[in-house]
Structures are given as C-alpha cells and as structure tokens.
C-alpha positions as CSV (number, residue, x, y, z in Angstrom):
1,M,-23.6,-6.6,11.0
2,N,-25.6,-8.2,8.1
3,E,-26.1,-11.4,10.8
4,K,-27.3,-9.0,13.6
5,I,-29.8,-7.3,11.9
6,T,-31.5,-10.2,10.4
7,N,-31.3,-11.8,13.8
8,L,-33.3,-8.3,15.4
9,M,-36.1,-9.2,12.2
10,T,-36.5,-12.3,13.1
11,T,-37.3,-11.3,16.8
12,A,-39.5,-8.5,16.0
13,F,-41.6,-10.8,13.8
14,V,-41.6,-14.4,16.4
15,D,-42.9,-11.5,18.9
16,S,-45.7,-10.0,16.7
17,G,-46.8,-13.6,15.9
18,S,-46.6,-12.8,12.3
19,D,-46.6,-15.6,9.5
20,P,-43.2,-17.2,9.1
21,G,-43.3,-17.6,5.5
22,T,-43.7,-13.8,5.2
23,M,-41.0,-13.5,7.9
24,A,-38.7,-15.4,6.1
25,E,-39.1,-13.7,3.1
26,V,-38.4,-10.1,4.6
27,S,-35.6,-11.5,5.9
28,G,-34.4,-12.4,3.1
29,Q,-34.9,-9.5,1.0
30,V,-33.0,-7.8,4.2
31,T,-30.1,-9.7,3.6
32,E,-30.0,-9.2,-0.2
33,N,-30.1,-5.5,0.1
34,L,-27.6,-5.9,3.0
35,L,-25.0,-7.5,0.3
36,T,-26.1,-4.8,-2.3
37,V,-25.1,-2.0,-0.1
38,N,-22.0,-3.4,1.4
39,N,-20.9,-4.2,-2.4
40,V,-21.5,-0.8,-3.6
41,W,-19.3,0.4,-0.9
42,M,-16.6,-1.9,-1.6
43,M,-16.6,-1.0,-5.3
44,I,-16.7,2.7,-4.4
45,A,-13.7,1.9,-2.1
46,I,-11.8,0.0,-5.4
47,F,-12.5,3.2,-7.4
48,L,-11.1,5.1,-4.6
49,V,-7.6,3.0,-4.3
50,F,-7.3,2.5,-8.0
51,I,-6.9,6.5,-8.0
52,M,-4.2,6.3,-5.7
53,H,-2.4,5.4,-8.7
54,L,-2.8,8.7,-10.0
55,G,-1.6,9.9,-6.9
56,F,1.6,7.8,-6.8
57,A,2.4,9.2,-10.6
58,G,2.5,12.6,-9.7
59,V,4.4,12.2,-6.3
60,E,7.1,10.5,-8.7
61,A,7.0,12.6,-11.8
62,G,6.6,16.1,-9.4
63,F,10.1,14.9,-7.1
64,G,11.4,13.3,-10.1
65,Q,13.7,15.7,-12.5
66,S,11.5,16.5,-15.9
67,K,14.1,14.7,-18.2
68,N,12.9,11.4,-16.8
69,T,9.2,12.6,-16.1
70,V,7.8,10.3,-19.1
71,N,10.0,7.4,-17.9
72,I,8.4,7.8,-14.7
73,L,4.8,8.0,-15.6
74,F,5.4,5.1,-18.3
75,K,6.6,2.8,-15.1
76,N,3.7,3.8,-13.5
77,T,1.2,3.5,-15.8
78,L,2.5,-0.3,-16.5
79,T,2.9,-1.2,-12.8
80,P,-1.2,-1.4,-11.8
81,L,-1.4,-3.2,-15.4
82,I,0.7,-5.5,-14.3
83,G,-0.3,-6.0,-10.8
84,I,-3.6,-6.7,-12.1
85,I,-3.3,-9.5,-14.5
86,T,-0.5,-11.1,-12.1
87,Y,-2.8,-11.1,-9.6
88,Y,-5.6,-13.0,-11.5
89,I,-3.0,-15.5,-12.9
90,V,-1.7,-16.4,-9.4
91,G,-1.8,-14.1,-6.9
92,F,-5.5,-14.0,-5.6
93,N,-5.0,-17.6,-5.0
94,L,-1.3,-17.4,-3.4
95,M,-2.9,-15.0,-0.8
96,Y,-6.3,-16.6,0.2
97,P,-5.9,-20.6,-0.3
98,D,-9.1,-22.5,0.7
99,S,-6.6,-24.7,2.9
100,F,-5.7,-21.9,5.1
101,V,-9.0,-21.5,7.4
102,A,-9.2,-19.5,11.1
103,G,-7.5,-20.9,13.9
104,G,-6.2,-23.9,11.0
105,G,-2.6,-24.5,12.5
106,N,0.2,-22.3,11.5
107,E,0.1,-23.1,7.6
108,W,2.8,-21.0,5.7
109,F,1.9,-22.0,2.1
110,G,-0.8,-22.7,0.0
111,F,-2.1,-22.5,-3.7
112,D,-5.3,-23.5,-4.8
113,G,-4.1,-23.4,-8.9
114,F,-3.9,-20.3,-11.6
115,F,-6.3,-18.3,-12.5
116,L,-9.6,-17.3,-10.4
117,S,-11.5,-20.3,-9.1
118,L,-14.8,-18.9,-8.9
119,P,-18.4,-20.9,-8.6
120,E,-20.0,-21.2,-11.7
121,G,-21.0,-17.7,-13.0
122,G,-19.0,-15.9,-10.5
123,E,-21.8,-14.6,-8.7
124,G,-21.0,-15.8,-5.3
125,V,-20.8,-14.2,-2.2
126,G,-16.9,-13.6,-1.2
127,Y,-15.4,-12.7,2.0
128,G,-17.9,-12.5,5.1
129,G,-21.1,-12.7,3.0
130,T,-20.2,-9.2,2.4
131,M,-19.5,-8.4,-1.4
132,T,-19.2,-10.5,-4.6
133,Y,-16.2,-12.8,-5.4
134,W,-15.5,-10.7,-8.2
135,T,-15.3,-7.8,-5.9
136,D,-13.0,-9.1,-3.3
137,F,-10.7,-10.3,-5.9
138,L,-10.9,-6.9,-8.0
139,F,-10.5,-4.6,-4.3
140,Q,-7.5,-7.0,-3.2
141,A,-6.1,-6.7,-6.7
142,M,-5.5,-2.5,-6.4
143,F,-3.7,-3.5,-2.9
144,A,-1.3,-5.5,-5.0
145,A,-0.5,-3.1,-7.3
146,T,0.3,-0.5,-4.8
147,A,3.2,-2.8,-3.3
148,A,4.9,-2.8,-6.5
149,T,4.3,1.1,-6.9
150,I,6.4,2.1,-3.7
151,V,9.1,0.2,-5.5
152,S,9.2,2.5,-8.4
153,G,9.5,5.9,-6.7
154,A,12.5,4.7,-4.8
155,V,14.5,3.3,-7.9
156,A,13.3,6.7,-10.1
157,E,15.4,8.0,-12.7
158,R,18.0,5.3,-13.6
159,I,16.4,2.1,-13.9
160,K,16.2,-0.2,-17.0
161,I,12.5,-0.5,-17.8
162,N,12.4,-3.9,-18.6
163,A,14.4,-4.5,-15.5
164,Y,11.7,-2.6,-13.1
165,L,8.6,-4.5,-15.1
166,I,10.0,-8.0,-14.7
167,F,10.9,-7.4,-11.0
168,T,7.5,-6.0,-10.4
169,V,5.8,-9.6,-12.4
170,I,7.8,-11.6,-9.4
171,F,7.4,-9.5,-6.9
172,V,3.9,-8.4,-7.0
173,G,2.7,-11.9,-8.3
174,L,4.7,-14.3,-6.1
175,V,6.2,-12.4,-3.1
176,Y,3.8,-10.0,-1.9
177,P,0.6,-12.3,-2.0
178,F,2.8,-15.5,-0.2
179,V,3.7,-13.3,2.4
180,G,0.5,-11.7,2.8
181,S,-1.2,-15.0,3.1
182,W,-0.1,-15.4,6.3
183,K,-2.1,-13.1,8.0
184,W,-4.8,-12.0,5.5
185,G,-5.5,-15.6,4.1
186,Y,-5.4,-17.0,7.5
187,G,-2.0,-18.3,7.6
188,F,0.7,-18.8,10.5
189,L,1.1,-15.1,11.6
190,D,-2.9,-14.9,12.0
191,D,-2.9,-17.6,14.3
192,L,-0.2,-16.4,16.6
193,G,-2.4,-13.0,17.2
194,F,-0.6,-10.7,14.8
195,Y,-2.5,-7.7,13.5
196,D,-2.5,-5.4,10.3
197,F,-5.7,-4.1,9.8
198,A,-5.1,-2.8,6.0
199,G,-1.5,-3.2,5.4
200,S,1.2,-1.0,7.1
201,T,3.0,-4.4,6.7
202,L,1.6,-6.4,4.5
203,V,1.4,-3.9,1.5
204,H,3.8,-0.8,2.5
205,S,6.4,-2.4,4.3
206,V,6.7,-5.1,2.0
207,G,6.7,-2.6,-1.2
208,G,9.3,-0.5,1.2
209,W,11.8,-3.6,1.7
210,G,11.7,-4.2,-2.3
211,A,12.3,-0.5,-2.6
212,L,15.3,-0.3,-0.1
213,A,16.8,-3.9,-1.7
214,G,16.7,-1.8,-5.2
215,I,18.2,1.2,-3.8
216,M,21.0,-0.8,-2.4
217,I,21.6,-2.9,-5.0
218,I,21.1,0.1,-7.8
219,G,23.4,2.7,-6.2
220,P,22.6,6.5,-5.9
221,R,21.8,8.9,-9.0
222,L,24.9,10.6,-10.4
223,G,26.2,12.8,-8.8
224,K,24.0,12.9,-6.1
225,Y,27.0,12.0,-3.1
226,V,29.9,14.3,-4.1
227,D,33.0,14.9,-1.8
228,G,30.9,14.0,1.1
229,K,27.9,16.3,0.0
230,I,24.7,15.8,-0.7
231,I,23.8,17.3,-4.2
232,D,20.0,18.7,-4.4
233,K,18.6,17.2,-7.4
234,P,15.2,19.5,-7.5
235,G,12.1,18.0,-8.8
236,S,10.4,19.5,-12.1
237,S,7.4,20.2,-10.4
238,V,6.2,20.6,-6.7
239,P,2.5,21.4,-7.7
240,L,2.2,18.0,-9.1
241,A,3.8,16.7,-5.9
242,T,1.6,18.1,-3.9
243,M,-1.3,16.8,-5.6
244,G,-0.2,14.0,-6.0
245,V,-0.4,13.4,-2.1
246,F,-3.7,15.0,-2.0
247,L,-4.9,12.4,-4.5
248,L,-2.9,9.6,-2.0
249,W,-5.0,11.0,1.0
250,F,-8.1,10.6,-0.8
251,G,-7.9,6.9,-2.3
252,W,-6.7,6.0,1.7
253,F,-10.5,6.5,2.6
254,G,-11.5,3.5,0.3
255,F,-7.8,1.9,1.2
256,N,-8.9,2.1,4.7
257,G,-12.2,2.3,4.6
258,G,-12.7,-0.5,2.6
259,S,-10.5,-2.6,4.8
260,V,-13.7,-3.1,6.6
261,L,-14.9,-5.1,4.1
262,S,-18.3,-4.0,4.8
263,A,-20.2,-0.9,4.7
264,D,-20.8,-1.2,8.7
265,P,-21.4,2.7,9.7
266,G,-19.6,2.3,12.9
267,T,-16.6,1.3,12.1
268,V,-16.0,2.6,8.7
269,S,-16.7,6.0,10.2
270,R,-14.0,5.9,12.9
271,V,-11.7,4.1,10.3
272,L,-12.1,7.3,8.5
273,V,-11.3,9.9,11.4
274,T,-8.7,7.7,12.8
275,T,-7.1,8.3,9.1
276,C,-7.5,11.6,9.1
277,L,-6.2,12.5,12.0
278,A,-2.8,10.6,12.0
279,A,-2.6,12.3,8.3
280,A,-2.9,15.8,9.5
281,M,-0.8,14.9,12.6
282,G,1.8,13.5,10.6
283,G,2.1,16.9,8.2
284,L,2.6,18.7,11.3
285,G,5.3,16.4,12.2
286,G,7.1,16.7,9.3
287,Y,7.0,20.3,9.2
288,A,8.4,20.9,12.6
289,T,10.9,18.3,12.4
290,G,12.1,20.0,8.9
291,W,12.4,23.2,10.6
292,F,14.4,21.9,13.7
293,V,16.5,20.0,11.5
294,F,16.9,21.9,7.8
295,K,16.1,25.5,9.4
296,R,13.5,26.2,6.6
297,L,9.7,25.6,5.6
298,D,10.2,22.2,3.6
299,L,7.3,21.5,1.8
300,G,8.7,18.0,1.0
301,M,8.8,17.3,4.6
302,V,5.4,18.6,5.1
303,L,3.9,16.4,2.2
304,N,5.9,13.2,3.3
305,G,4.9,13.8,6.4
306,I,1.2,13.0,5.5
307,L,1.7,10.2,3.9
308,A,3.9,8.9,6.9
309,G,1.0,9.3,9.1
310,L,-1.5,7.7,6.6
311,V,1.1,4.5,6.5
312,G,1.7,4.7,10.1
313,I,-2.3,4.0,11.0
314,T,-3.2,1.9,8.3
315,A,-2.2,-1.0,10.8
316,G,-4.4,-0.1,13.6
317,A,-6.8,2.1,12.2
318,D,-10.2,0.3,13.6
319,V,-8.2,-0.7,16.8
320,I,-6.3,2.2,17.9
321,S,-8.5,5.2,19.2
322,P,-8.6,8.6,17.8
323,G,-6.8,10.0,20.6
324,W,-3.4,8.0,20.3
325,S,-3.9,8.3,16.7
326,L,-2.7,11.7,16.3
327,L,0.4,10.0,18.4
328,V,0.4,7.7,15.8
329,G,0.5,10.6,12.9
330,L,2.7,12.6,14.8
331,V,5.7,10.0,15.6
332,A,5.4,9.2,11.9
333,G,5.7,12.7,10.6
334,V,9.1,12.9,12.8
335,L,10.3,9.4,11.8
336,V,9.9,10.0,7.8
337,V,12.4,13.2,8.2
338,L,15.1,11.3,10.4
339,S,14.8,8.4,8.5
340,A,15.0,10.2,5.1
341,I,18.4,12.1,6.7
342,T,19.9,8.5,7.9
343,L,19.5,7.3,4.1
344,D,21.5,10.3,2.6
345,K,24.0,9.6,5.1
346,L,24.1,6.0,3.9
347,K,24.3,7.0,0.6
348,L,20.9,5.6,-0.4
349,D,19.7,7.4,-2.6
350,D,15.4,7.4,-2.6
351,V,14.0,9.9,-4.8
352,V,10.6,9.9,-3.4
353,G,11.1,8.8,0.0
354,A,9.6,5.6,-0.5
355,V,11.1,3.8,1.9
356,S,11.1,6.3,4.8
357,V,7.1,6.9,4.0
358,H,6.0,3.0,3.9
359,L,9.3,1.0,5.3
360,T,9.9,2.9,8.3
361,C,6.5,4.2,8.9
362,G,4.9,1.0,8.1
363,I,7.2,-0.6,10.7
364,W,6.1,2.1,13.3
365,G,2.3,1.2,12.3
366,T,2.5,-2.0,12.8
367,L,3.9,-2.0,16.2
368,A,2.1,0.9,17.5
369,V,-1.1,-1.8,17.3
370,G,0.7,-3.4,20.3
371,I,1.1,-0.2,22.1
372,F,-1.9,1.6,21.7
373,S,-4.0,-1.6,21.8
374,A,-4.7,-3.9,24.7
375,D,-6.0,-6.8,22.5
376,F,-2.9,-7.0,20.7
377,S,1.1,-8.2,22.0
378,F,3.7,-6.2,21.1
379,G,6.1,-9.0,20.6
380,T,3.7,-10.7,18.2
381,Q,3.6,-7.7,16.3
382,L,7.4,-7.5,15.9
383,L,7.3,-11.2,15.1
384,G,5.3,-10.4,11.9
385,V,7.3,-7.0,11.2
386,V,10.5,-9.3,10.8
387,A,8.9,-12.8,9.8
388,I,7.5,-10.9,6.4
389,G,10.6,-8.3,6.6
390,A,12.9,-11.3,6.1
391,V,11.3,-12.5,3.2
392,S,10.2,-9.4,1.4
393,F,14.0,-7.7,1.4
394,F,15.9,-10.8,0.5
395,S,13.3,-12.0,-1.9
396,A,13.5,-8.4,-3.4
397,L,17.4,-9.1,-3.0
398,I,17.5,-11.8,-5.0
399,I,15.5,-10.6,-8.1
400,F,17.3,-7.5,-8.5
401,K,20.5,-9.5,-8.4
402,V,20.1,-11.5,-10.8
403,L,18.3,-9.4,-13.1
404,D,21.5,-6.8,-12.3
405,A,23.9,-10.2,-13.2
406,T,21.7,-10.8,-16.4
407,G,20.5,-7.9,-18.4
408,G,21.7,-5.3,-16.3
409,L,19.6,-2.9,-13.7
410,R,20.9,0.4,-14.8
411,V,20.9,2.5,-17.5
412,S,23.7,4.0,-19.6
413,E,25.7,7.2,-18.1
414,Q,24.6,8.7,-21.3
415,H,21.2,7.9,-20.9
416,E,20.9,9.0,-17.0
417,T,23.2,12.2,-17.8
418,E,20.9,13.5,-20.7
419,G,17.6,12.0,-19.5
420,L,15.8,8.9,-20.1
421,D,12.8,10.5,-21.7
422,S,14.4,11.2,-25.0
423,H,16.4,8.0,-24.9
424,E,14.6,6.1,-23.7
425,H,11.0,7.0,-25.0
426,G,11.8,9.5,-27.7
427,I,9.4,12.1,-26.2
428,R,9.9,14.7,-23.5
429,G,7.2,15.3,-20.4
430,Y,7.3,19.4,-20.9
431,T,7.8,20.4,-24.2
432,I,7.6,24.8,-24.4
433,I,7.8,26.2,-27.4
434,L,8.8,29.8,-27.8
435,E,7.9,31.8,-30.8
C-alpha cells in the first residue's frame, strides 16, 4: 500500500510539473505518515491479542472446578510472561532467521543467535516496511504465548505447576518458532506454496498437538471415566466462561486483523468480516449439533463452536470469500462437538475442549484454504498440516515423557481430590463468608 500511494503521488507531481525537490519531500512525508498509521494499527492489534490471555484464563477457570481456580489462574498468568521472555531470548531469531529469504530454496532450520538482533537504537523498519522492529517482535511474541496457553486448558486440574512451566519454556521457546519458520520465516513450506494467514496450523494446531500429547501422557482426572460412563465435572462459573469466549472473540480482531501486517483498509475490513461470519456460524453449528446429539441446549458447545469458527477461518481469512467463510465456520462448529465426543470415548480428558477447538478445527481451517481458494493446493496444505503436526506432537510427547519420568507430571491423588488451590497455593479462588 505504501509503494502504491507513493507512486501515485510521484505521477501526480510529474504531470503537474512540480519541483522535484518538493516532490521528494512530500513523498517522504507521505511514506512516514503511512508508517505511523500502519504501526499504530499493529500496536492496537498487539493490545487486542494480549487481552486474549484474559479470555483464555476466563474460559479455563469457568470450565474448571472451583477448587482449582487459583491454580488455573496462576498458570494462565505465568504463561504469557514465559512466552514473551523466551521469544525475546531465542524464539524470534529462530522463527525469522535472516538466512531464510522468500524463494530461497527449501530452508528448514536457521538461527540468528540469542536475543533480538535489532538495528542500533532499535528504530529500524520491520516486516514489509509497515512497522518498527519493536512492534514486529511484540506482535509475534503475543502469538507465541497464545500457543502455550492452549495446552494449559487441556491438562488443567491435575498437572504440577513446575512441570507445566518447564514444558512451556521448551515448547514456546524452541518447538513453536522452529516449525513456524517453515512458513512465516520463509522456510521450505513457504517455498512449496503452503498458506496459513494467521495461524490455524502454525499457532492453534501446534498448541493443539501439544495439548493432545499432554492429556495422553497425564491421563484423565480422577473419577472422570467410571465403569464405562462419563462423569460430568461441572465448572465453577458459566458466566466467567462466557465472558472469556467473548474476550477471545474480541481479541481475534487483532489476531486476524493484525496479521494483515498493515492498516490496509480493504484487506483488514475483509478479514474482520470473514472472521466474524465464521465465528457466528460456528456458534450456530455447535448449538445445532449439541442439540441433535445431546438433546439439550448446550451452552458449552455453543461457546466452543464460536471458538471453533474463529480457529477455522484463521488460516484463510484473507483469501476465503465471506460466503464460503460461513461454511468454514459451520463445519468447524459441527466438528468441535464430534471431536469432543470422540475424545471422551477414547478416555482423553480435555477440561476446556482445547484439542477439539484448536487442533481439530485448526486442521480443518488449513485444509479449507485448499478447498475454497483456487490459488492454493489442497495437497500442499495437507503436507503442511502433516509436517508441522508430526514435529509438534512428537516433540511435546517427548517433553512430557521426560518430565513424567524425572520430576513427575501429575499431582498426588490427595491434592487432586481436595483441590490444588489449598494445597499448591494456600488460598481459594472463591470465598463465601456466611455470618
């Protein structure tokens, strides 16, 4: 957009016979102003993605049992802290190595060293000339922290805090940026034509694969599956979970809208429309499928349906038409319910439905790009899903296995039964004093 406007200005000045020196000054001012506008929008997107962590905390605390509320909030508070710091130390330079260039020839690993490699003073222009390096880093750091938060909800109510934090450091610091570099860092998947606009695979399914590995290793909560029956464990606050979902939807305006990486009005507007349409239809899909399967008006499935629609459209929000985005969201809303049922049949206990929302629908959204956009190949999309999925899942599986074999992954039966808040933290999330 910057180049197009600058060219138009140049043409207008040439046609009018204006002084070349004046033309250069005005053109430079236009470019500077556009950089400022783009950079401000990207900073707003950062704020929106950041607030998603409050949404994740609300969803997990709301769907979790009241006796574990503080433990859940503790994990969700530490996760973005770790994500931002590890991304500063190693993740950014692993995900965006200077040795990787567009069309550079199937690069799969690169690393520019520890800590940010910014120009002197840190005031240089970053990605595509639309923002500063500082803004570029912080926007990407928010995404990294999001990938880790997905795992937290799946393994809630029975994982040791220290084990979870160690996993987060390794997974966010090394695994996420490594596979992310294959597309967003101009690695081999980018060269092959794989497309993932805002992270249905690179963020959501990476976190989803980590969540799946976690619930496989740690096992279900005590009393969840008894004599072939699924025992419901009511969450502590349905209103809190509902507010969490709407905070996440709110944050998605920055997650997808910011992934345009500029304030281009046409593209940003289109992305926000497809994002909202898919979310709305995903919620309706969850509502209809939940009613058909369970014969009840299941709010939980509507809420996860909204998130499913958001995850599903994230890979192709800029290339899938608004009409097709409705179908992408609807399918995601159906899939999230069917996936949750399947996991329960396999006795894989996912407290918030993270695997169903982020993995199942992340895969669907990535493949949908190859179905609903003529510019991309379904086969290449599938290859990207498999390649990133294999590395993410087996890396997470190994990390969890090592943690389980060394310091242990799961809390004691007593602590799990009586609640992690009183034993691990010494305080309760909800205190009602009766006089």
